[in-house]
C-alpha positions as CSV (number, residue, x, y, z in Angstrom):
1,M,144.5,-71.1,60.2
2,N,145.8,-68.5,57.8
3,E,149.4,-68.7,59.1
4,K,149.3,-72.5,58.8
5,A,148.3,-72.0,55.1
6,D,151.4,-69.7,54.7
7,Y,149.3,-66.5,54.4
8,Q,150.8,-63.2,55.4
9,V,148.6,-62.0,58.4
10,L,148.6,-58.2,59.0
11,P,148.2,-56.6,62.5
12,P,144.7,-55.8,63.6
13,L,142.8,-53.0,61.9
14,V,145.5,-51.9,59.5
15,T,144.5,-50.8,56.0
16,L,145.3,-53.3,53.3
17,V,147.0,-51.5,50.4
18,V,147.0,-53.0,46.9
19,E,149.2,-51.5,44.2
20,A,148.9,-52.4,40.5
21,V,152.3,-52.2,38.8
22,D,153.0,-52.5,35.1
23,H,156.6,-53.3,34.1
24,G,157.9,-51.6,37.3
25,R,155.6,-48.5,36.9
26,S,152.9,-47.9,39.5
27,V,149.5,-47.7,37.9
28,T,147.2,-47.3,40.9
29,F,146.8,-47.7,44.7
30,I,143.7,-49.1,46.3
31,G,143.3,-48.9,50.1
32,L,140.9,-51.3,51.8
33,P,140.3,-50.0,55.4
34,F,138.1,-51.4,58.1
35,D,135.3,-49.3,59.4
36,R,134.6,-48.1,62.9
37,D,132.2,-51.1,63.6
38,S,134.9,-53.7,62.9
39,P,135.9,-55.8,65.9
40,A,139.3,-54.9,67.4
41,C,140.8,-58.2,66.4
42,T,139.9,-57.9,62.7
43,R,142.9,-58.6,60.4
44,W,143.7,-59.0,56.7
45,A,145.4,-62.2,55.5
46,F,146.7,-62.8,52.0
47,G,148.9,-65.2,50.1
48,L,150.9,-65.4,46.9
49,I,148.9,-67.2,44.1
50,G,151.3,-66.9,41.2
51,H,153.9,-64.9,39.3
52,V,153.4,-63.0,36.1
53,D,155.4,-60.9,33.6
54,G,154.3,-57.3,33.0
55,L,151.2,-56.3,35.1
56,A,151.6,-57.3,38.8
57,V,150.0,-56.5,42.1
58,R,151.8,-55.6,45.3
59,V,150.1,-56.0,48.7
60,G,151.1,-54.4,52.0
61,M,149.7,-52.4,54.9
62,G,148.9,-48.8,55.6
63,G,148.2,-47.1,58.9
64,V,146.2,-48.3,61.8
65,A,142.5,-47.4,61.7
66,E,141.4,-44.8,64.1
67,G,138.5,-45.5,66.4
């Protein structure tokens, strides 16, 4: 369903990494990991909702959760 809606779907159990960027300068990183009780098939999905000038958010993936 997410892929049909043109969302980017990450591999199972990777940490979603969100980076706030202001005019090309990194402001902060936020990692959103899954916990040990998350089912092995759990994934993040995200989509582009708009473009802005100045402050922006980059989304990607970190390492695979251990467990």
